[in-house]
TIDOMAR-158496 format. One line per 8 residues: their letters; for each residue y, z, x of N, C-alpha, C. Coordinates in steps of 0.05 Angstrom, whole numbers, plus 5000, padded with zeros to 4 digits. Atoms other than C-alpha are relative to their C-alpha. Example, Ala and Ser with C-alpha at 12.3 -4.5 7.8 and 13.67 -1.06 7.14 Angstrom:
2
AS> 4976 5000 5018 4910 5156 5246 5024 5000 5018; 4976 4999 4984 4979 5143 5273 5022 5014 4985
//
This chain:
279
XXXXXXXX> 5024 4989 4988 4892 5532 4892 5006 5025 5016; 4994 4975 4986 4892 5605 4916 4982 5002 5025; 5015 4996 4976 4869 5625 4985 4981 5023 4996; 5020 4979 5005 4804 5664 4979 4974 4993 5014; 5024 5006 4984 4749 5665 5031 4975 5007 4985; 5023 4990 5013 4702 5698 4982 4992 4984 4975; 5007 5017 5022 4700 5642 4931 4971 4990 5003; 5026 5012 4999 4630 5619 4913 5003 4971 5005
XXXXXXXX> 4999 5028 4993 4613 5550 4936 5006 4983 4975; 4996 5015 5025 4611 5524 4864 5029 5002 4991; 4972 4996 5008 4680 5553 4849 5018 4984 5019; 4983 5013 4979 4709 5526 4914 4999 4970 4996; 5002 5029 5004 4682 5456 4900 5014 4991 4975; 4986 5007 5025 4710 5457 4830 5030 4998 5005; 4971 5000 4993 4779 5474 4858 5007 4975 5017; 4995 5023 4983 4773 5419 4910 5001 4975 4983
XXXXXXXX> 5001 5024 5017 4754 5367 4857 5024 4998 4983; 4975 5000 5016 4812 5388 4813 5024 4991 5016; 4977 5008 4983 4860 5380 4871 4999 4970 5007; 5002 5029 4994 4833 5311 4889 5008 4984 4976; 4993 5016 5024 4839 5286 4818 5030 5003 4993; 4972 4996 5007 4908 5317 4807 5019 4985 5018; 4981 5012 4980 4939 5290 4871 4992 4972 5008; 5008 5027 4991 4899 5226 4880 4988 5000 5027
XXXXXXXX> 5012 4998 4973 4870 5251 4946 5011 5024 5015; 4992 4978 4983 4872 5308 4996 4989 4997 5027; 5010 5000 4972 4863 5319 5070 4985 5026 5006; 5016 4977 4993 4814 5366 5102 5017 5024 5009; 4983 4978 4990 4868 5406 5138 5016 5014 4978; 4986 4988 5023 4905 5417 5072 4982 5019 4986; 5019 4984 5015 4842 5444 5039 4993 5026 5016; 5006 4976 4984 4827 5492 5097 5022 5020 4997
XXXXXXXX> 4978 4981 5004 4896 5522 5090 5001 5012 4972; 4998 4991 5027 4895 5527 5015 4977 5019 4993; 5024 4984 5007 4824 5556 5011 4995 5023 5019; 5005 4979 4980 4827 5599 5074 4972 4999 5011; 5027 5003 4989 4760 5572 5099 5001 4981 5023; 5000 5017 4976 4738 5533 5160 4998 4971 4993; 5002 5029 5002 4741 5459 5171 4972 4991 4993; 5029 5007 5004 4665 5456 5172 4992 5006 4971
XXXXXXXX> 5007 4993 5028 4660 5491 5104 5011 4979 4981; 4988 5021 5018 4708 5441 5072 4985 4974 5002; 5014 5025 4997 4671 5382 5101 4972 5001 4986; 5025 4997 5014 4605 5409 5074 5004 4998 4970; 4994 5002 5028 4637 5417 5006 5006 4971 4992; 4994 5028 5006 4663 5345 5008 4975 4984 5001; 5026 5014 5000 4594 5321 5028 4985 5004 4974; 5014 4993 5024 4564 5357 4969 5012 4985 4975
XXXXXXXX> 4986 5013 5023 4616 5329 4920 4996 4970 5001; 5005 5029 4997 4607 5259 4949 4972 4992 4991; 5027 5006 5008 4532 5263 4938 4998 5001 4969; 4999 4999 5029 4547 5281 4865 5014 4976 4987; 4986 5023 5009 4588 5218 4860 5026 5005 4986; 4975 4993 5014 4651 5253 4836 5025 4996 5018; 4978 5008 4983 4694 5236 4897 4989 4983 5022; 5008 5017 4977 4694 5190 4957 5013 5011 5025
XXXXXXXX> 4989 4990 4974 4701 5215 5028 5014 4976 5014; 4986 5019 4983 4752 5178 5071 5007 5014 5026; 4993 4989 4974 4776 5188 5142 5020 5023 4996; 4982 4978 5001 4806 5258 5144 5003 5014 4973; 4996 4988 5027 4797 5275 5070 4982 4988 4979; 5016 5011 5023 4774 5251 5002 5019 4989 4979; 4985 5011 5022 4798 5209 4943 4982 4999 4976; 5018 5002 5024 4773 5204 4871 4984 4974 5000
XXXXXXXX> 5016 5024 5004 4719 5155 4853 5015 4983 4979; 4986 5018 5018 4753 5095 4821 4982 4991 4978; 5017 5006 5023 4724 5089 4752 5012 4981 4980; 4987 5016 5020 4776 5049 4714 5023 4985 5012; 4978 5016 4991 4830 4997 4722 5026 5014 4999; 4975 4985 5002 4882 5050 4705 5003 5020 5022; 4998 4979 4979 4867 5095 4765 5019 4991 5022; 4980 5006 4980 4924 5098 4814 5000 5022 5021
XXXXXXXX> 5000 4980 4979 4912 5135 4880 5028 5006 5010; 4974 4993 4988 4970 5173 4912 5003 4988 5027; 4995 5012 4974 5003 5149 4976 4984 5013 5021; 5015 4986 4979 4970 5203 5019 4970 4992 4999; 5029 5008 5003 4901 5184 4991 4995 4973 5012; 5004 5027 4990 4911 5111 5009 5007 4997 5029; 4990 5003 4973 4944 5123 5076 4979 5002 5021; 5021 4997 4981 4879 5141 5110 4979 4978 4999
XXXXXXXX> 5020 5021 5004 4842 5078 5088 5007 4975 5016; 4997 5026 4986 4832 5015 5131 5024 5000 5019; 4977 4997 4983 4881 5038 5184 5002 4977 5020; 4999 5022 4980 4862 4985 5236 5008 4974 4986; 4994 5025 5015 4865 4929 5184 5030 4999 4993; 4971 5000 5008 4934 4951 5159 5018 4996 5024; 4983 5004 4976 4961 4954 5230 4999 4971 5009; 5003 5028 4993 4934 4884 5245 5017 4983 4981
XXXXXXXX> 4985 5015 5020 4965 4858 5181 5030 5004 5004; 4971 4994 4996 5032 4892 5194 5010 4985 5024; 4991 5013 4975 5036 4863 5264 5003 4970 4995; 4998 5029 5006 5022 4792 5239 5022 4994 4981; 4979 5004 5020 5068 4798 5179 5028 5002 5013; 4974 4997 4987 5125 4821 5224 5009 4975 5014; 4993 5025 4986 5122 4755 5261 5012 4980 4981; 4988 5018 5019 5144 4721 5197 5029 5006 4993
XXXXXXXX> 4972 4990 5007 5211 4758 5195 5019 4990 5021; 4980 5010 4982 5271 4724 5226 5024 5019 5000; 4975 4983 4999 5333 4763 5250 5021 4990 4980; 4977 5007 5017 5391 4765 5202 4993 4992 4971; 5008 5008 5027 5351 4752 5138 5000 5024 4981; 5003 4979 5021 5348 4790 5073 4971 5000 4990; 5028 4998 5008 5278 4814 5058 4996 5023 4981; 5007 4978 5018 5245 4858 5006 4972 5010 5008
XXXXXXXX> 5026 4987 4995 5188 4907 5018 4993 5017 4975; 5009 4984 5023 5149 4933 4958 4988 5026 5009; 5014 4976 4993 5115 5000 4955 4972 4995 5011; 5027 5002 4991 5048 5012 4989 4997 5008 5029; 5005 4991 4973 5016 5036 5053 5000 4977 5020; 4999 5023 4981 5011 4966 5084 5029 4992 5005; 4972 5006 4995 5085 4952 5073 5013 5023 5016; 4990 4977 4984 5098 5022 5101 4994 4995 5030
XXXXXXXX> 5008 5006 4973 5060 5001 5164 5018 4977 5011; 4983 5022 4992 5100 4936 5166 5028 5009 5007; 4973 4990 4995 5166 4973 5163 5004 5009 5028; 4998 4990 4972 5152 5006 5230 5002 4977 5020; 4999 5023 4982 5144 4937 5262 5026 4984 4997; 4975 5014 5005 5211 4914 5235 5025 5014 5011; 4977 4984 4991 5255 4968 5266 5016 4986 5022; 4985 5013 4978 5274 4924 5326 5008 4972 4993
XXXXXXXX> 4991 5026 5008 5287 4861 5286 5030 5003 4992; 4971 4995 5005 5364 4855 5287 5011 4989 4974; 4983 5009 5022 5411 4849 5228 4985 4993 4975; 5014 5003 5025 5361 4854 5172 5014 5014 4977; 4993 4985 5024 5380 4871 5101 4973 5004 4986; 5026 4993 5011 5320 4907 5071 5004 5012 4972; 5000 4989 5027 5313 4916 4996 4972 5012 4995; 5026 4988 5005 5258 4964 4976 5000 5018 4976
XXXXXXXX> 5004 4980 5021 5232 5004 4918 4981 5021 5009; 5018 4981 4988 5191 5047 4965 5015 5022 5014; 4988 4977 4986 5215 5116 4984 4990 5002 5028; 5012 4998 4973 5168 5116 5043 5011 4979 5019; 4989 5021 4984 5193 5049 5069 5028 5006 5008; 4972 4993 4994 5265 5070 5064 5002 5023 5020; 5000 4978 4981 5249 5134 5101 4994 4991 5029; 5006 5010 4973 5221 5094 5160 5026 4991 5014
XXXXXXXX> 4975 5009 4988 5288 5060 5171 5021 5022 5004; 4981 4979 4998 5330 5121 5157 4993 5020 5023; 5009 4982 4979 5288 5164 5204 5006 4988 5027; 4994 5013 4974 5297 5112 5260 5030 5003 5006; 4972 4998 4995 5372 5114 5251 5008 5029 5007; 4994 4972 4993 5373 5190 5252 4991 5006 5028; 5011 4995 4973 5332 5189 5317 5017 4987 5021; 4986 5015 4979 5371 5136 5355 5030 5000 4996
XXXXXXXX> 4971 5001 5006 5439 5143 5321 5008 4972 4992; 4990 5026 5007 5482 5085 5297 4997 4980 5023; 5003 5020 4979 5465 5021 5335 5005 4973 4988; 4994 5027 5008 5486 4949 5332 4974 4986 4992; 5024 5015 5009 5438 4906 5292 4981 5016 4983; 5018 4984 5016 5406 4963 5254 4998 4990 4971; 5004 5011 5027 5378 4944 5186 5018 5014 4980; 4986 4990 5024 5419 4953 5123 4979 5003 4978
XXXXXXXX> 5022 4995 5019 5372 4986 5072 5011 5005 4972; 4992 4996 5027 5381 4981 4997 4975 5011 4985; 5021 4987 5015 5337 5030 4957 5006 4997 4971; 4994 5009 5027 5331 5007 4885 5007 5023 4980; 4999 4980 5020 5327 5074 4849 4978 4995 4979; 5021 5003 5020 5280 5085 4790 4983 5025 4998; 5019 4977 5005 5222 5130 4768 4978 4998 5021; 5019 4999 4978 5174 5151 4823 4971 4999 4990
XXXXXXXX> 5028 5001 5007 5100 5132 4818 4984 5017 5019; 5017 4985 4981 5040 5167 4851 5000 4988 5028; 5000 5013 4974 5045 5115 4907 5028 5000 5013; 4973 4997 4990 5119 5134 4919 5016 4974 4998; 4983 5023 5006 5146 5069 4891 5019 5008 4977; 4980 4996 5021 5208 5068 4846 4998 4977 4981; 5004 5021 5020 5197 5030 4781 5016 5007 4975; 4987 4995 5025 5225 5024 4711 5026 4984 4997
XXXXXXXX> 4976 5016 5005 5290 4996 4681 5021 5001 5021; 4979 4998 4980 5336 5022 4735 4992 4982 5024; 5009 5017 4978 5294 4989 4790 5001 4971 4992; 5001 5028 5009 5285 4926 4749 5028 4987 5000; 4973 5010 5002 5359 4918 4737 5012 4995 5028; 4989 5003 4973 5377 4929 4810 4987 4976 5014; 5014 5022 4987 5324 4879 4835 5009 4973 4987; 4993 5025 5014 5343 4827 4782 5027 4989 5008
XXXXXXXX> 4974 5009 4992 5414 4824 4809 5001 4991 5029; 5001 5006 4971 5392 4810 4881 4983 4975 5005; 5016 5023 4992 5364 4750 4918 4993 5004 5030; 5008 4996 4972 5324 4755 4983 4983 4977 5009; 5014 5023 4988 5293 4706 5031 4970 5003 4998; 5029 4996 5000 5224 4736 5035 4993 5027 4988; 5011 4976 5012 5186 4788 4994 4973 5006 5013; 5026 4991 4990 5130 4827 5028 4989 5019 4980
XXXXXXXX> 5010 4986 5024 5087 4852 4972 4972 5012 5005; 5026 4987 5000 5031 4903 4974 4988 5000 4972; 5013 5002 5026 4980 4900 4918 4977 5019 4998; 5024 4984 5005 4927 4943 4886 4975 4983 4999; 5023 5018 5001 4882 4884 4873 5008 4971 5000; 4995 5028 4999 4877 4809 4882 4974 4985 4994; 5023 5016 5007 4830 4758 4851 5010 4973 4989; 4993 5027 5010 4829 4685 4829 5007 5002 4971
XXXXXXXX> 4997 4999 5029 4823 4703 4755 5025 5016 4992; 4979 4982 5008 4872 4761 4751 5025 4998 5017; 4977 5001 4982 4919 4743 4808 5005 5026 5013; 4992 4974 4989 4958 4803 4833 5002 5020 4978; 5001 4980 5022 4948 4867 4794 5005 5028 5010; 4995 4972 4994 4965 4941 4791 4991 5016 4976; 5007 4983 5023 4941 4999 4748 5024 5012 4985; 4976 4988 5011 5013 5019 4733 5017 4979 4985
XXXXXXXX> 4986 5021 5016 5047 4980 4676 5029 4997 5008; 4972 5001 4992 5118 4998 4698 5002 4986 5027; 5000 5012 4974 5102 4978 4769 4995 4970 4998; 5005 5029 5004 5075 4911 4745 5026 4985 4993; 4975 5013 5008 5142 4895 4712 5020 4999 5024; 4982 5000 4977 5181 4916 4774 4991 4979 5021; 5010 5020 4981 5136 4873 4818 5006 4971 4990; 4992 5026 5011 5149 4814 4771 5028 4993 5008
XXXXXXXX> 4972 5005 4993 5223 4822 4783 5003 4994 5030; 5000 5005 4972 5211 4825 4858 4992 4971 5006; 5010 5027 4996 5172 4760 4856 5021 4979 4991; 4980 5018 5011 5225 4726 4813 5025 4998 5018; 4976 4999 4984 5281 4746 4862 4996 4990 5028; 5006 5008 4972 5247 4720 4925 4997 4970 5003; 5004 5028 4994 5250 4651 4956 4972 4995 5009; 5027 5002 4991 5183 4664 4990 4986 5026 4994
XXXXXXXX> 5015 4976 5006 5128 4713 4971 4977 5002 5020; 5022 4995 4981 5082 4742 5025 4986 5025 4991; 5016 4977 5007 5026 4787 5002 4986 5011 5024; 5014 4986 4977 5000 4838 5053 4979 5017 4987; 5022 4986 5013 4931 4862 5031 4975 4999 5017; 5025 5000 4985 4869 4884 5068 4977 4990 4983; 5022 5014 5013 4801 4855 5051 4988 5016 4976; 5011 4984 5022 4782 4913 5005 5014 4995 4973
XXXXXXXX> 4985 5006 5025 4835 4890 4954 4989 4975 4986; 5011 5024 5012 4798 4824 4943 4978 5006 4980; 5020 4995 5022 4760 4825 4877 5007 5025 4984; 4991 4977 5016 4796 4888 4853 5020 4991 4979; 4982 5008 5022 4830 4882 4786 5012 5026 4987; 4987 4978 5013 4881 4932 4760 5006 4994 4971; 4995 5003 5029 4904 4942 4688 5018 4977 4993; 4979 5020 5007 4963 4894 4691 5004 4980 5022
XXXXXXXX> 4993 5021 4981 4971 4827 4725 5030 4994 5000; 4971 5006 4999 5041 4809 4749 5007 4974 5014; 4995 5026 4987 5033 4744 4788 4974 4986 5004; 5023 5016 4994 4984 4688 4798 4999 4994 5030; 5002 5008 4972 4958 4665 4866 5018 4977 5006; 4983 5023 4996 4998 4601 4857 5029 5008 5005; 4973 4990 4995 5062 4643 4860 5003 5012 5028; 5000 4989 4973 5043 4668 4929 5002 4978 5021
XXXXXXXX> 4998 5020 4979 5066 4629 4990 4981 5006 5023; 5017 4992 4977 5027 4668 5043 4985 5026 4993; 5015 4975 5001 4972 4720 5042 4993 5008 5029; 5007 4989 4974 4965 4762 5105 4979 5021 4995; 5022 4982 5004 4898 4797 5106 4986 5005 5027; 5013 4993 4975 4848 4822 5158 4973 4986 5003; 5024 5014 4994 4785 4797 5191 4975 5008 4984; 5022 4991 5016 4741 4836 5143 4996 4983 4975
XXXXXXXX> 5003 5017 5024 4753 4784 5088 4978 4979 5005; 5022 5019 4996 4689 4743 5080 5009 4971 5001; 4993 5028 4997 4690 4669 5098 5001 4986 4973; 5000 5013 5026 4673 4648 5027 5025 5007 4985; 4975 4992 5014 4732 4688 5000 5024 4986 5012; 4978 5014 4987 4778 4656 5051 5002 4971 4989; 5000 5027 5010 4758 4587 5028 5010 4999 4971; 4992 4999 5028 4767 4606 4955 5030 5005 4997
XXXXXXXX> 4972 4993 5001 4835 4637 4966 5017 4976 5009; 4985 5022 4989 4859 4577 5007 5004 4977 4980; 4997 5021 5021 4849 4532 4946 5024 5006 4981; 4981 4992 5020 4902 4571 4908 5028 5007 5011; 4973 4994 4989 4959 4587 4956 5005 4983 5025; 4992 5019 4979 4997 4552 5011 4989 5007 5027; 5007 4992 4973 4978 4593 5071 4984 5027 5001; 5016 4976 4996 4926 4645 5092 5001 5008 5029
XXXXXXXX> 5000 4990 4973 4936 4687 5154 4980 5023 5002; 5020 4980 4996 4876 4727 5178 5006 5015 5026; 4991 4985 4977 4902 4780 5225 4976 5012 5014; 5021 4987 4985 4858 4805 5281 4975 4983 5003; 5023 5018 4998 4811 4745 5278 5007 4978 5020; 4994 5020 4979 4813 4705 5343 4988 4973 4994; 5013 5025 5006 4767 4653 5314 5015 4983 4980; 4986 5015 5021 4809 4633 5254 5023 5017 4990
XXXXXXX> 4978 4983 5007 4877 4665 5249 5017 4989 4976; 4983 5012 5020 4912 4616 5203 4985 4976 4987; 5012 5023 5015 4883 4570 5149 5021 4979 4997; 4982 5022 5003 4913 4502 5140 5016 5003 4974; 4983 4999 5024 4971 4498 5091 4993 4978 4981; 5005 5020 5020 4961 4462 5026 5023 4980 5000; 4979 5020 5002 5000 4398 5019 5009 4997 4971
//
């Protein structure tokens, strides 16, 4: 996108829409720099495009309208969604991590939030196929320097997806040779019928390997993921030990989910934080 203050509104909006679709989402401040126009102008353009139904406004920017099970938003597009819910989920999920254990963190913005809460848990071994998650731990070590009890991080390698996950044969082979105590898994969608799903076929296979290599599977997913179905399913609800979600999940959905997995943790809900475990 070239910087040009004299672009007609129609041309400018066409460029914005192309950028949103190409990248899976953009932020307002990025568009103001690229287009050389004011913040207010960009927001008016986003309003107009949202009214046309061709994109969806989110906090600080816009993402494409999800029209198919194959659509995969980029990491930046997803990072501005449900921030409070993700932080609540990350805080609750971190309480499930014991010092000295081997854990795995899949790709995703919720596992990225969780990684920040694990920096002070001593002697962890962290296996991840997420570039963003690995960066959290490496950045902490660069800032504080070598310290006793810092996490050992294993990055799987593989082909990078729009959500900055590493997938494919290289990642699958690396994960298949490992065994970890707990897997914290972010998902694109979760439902009773489809289980856990993703729009990316290669990511689905890598997630299957993660599930197979874990003693316990903990899914971290905000309430908007409930009822969403991606192109490929990679695990059933019965393969999940714990789901950590947020208080936005409806009561009816909580009851339905609890019939299919061992434990449901509703973060940020003082009235009902943990559902009873199935026997």
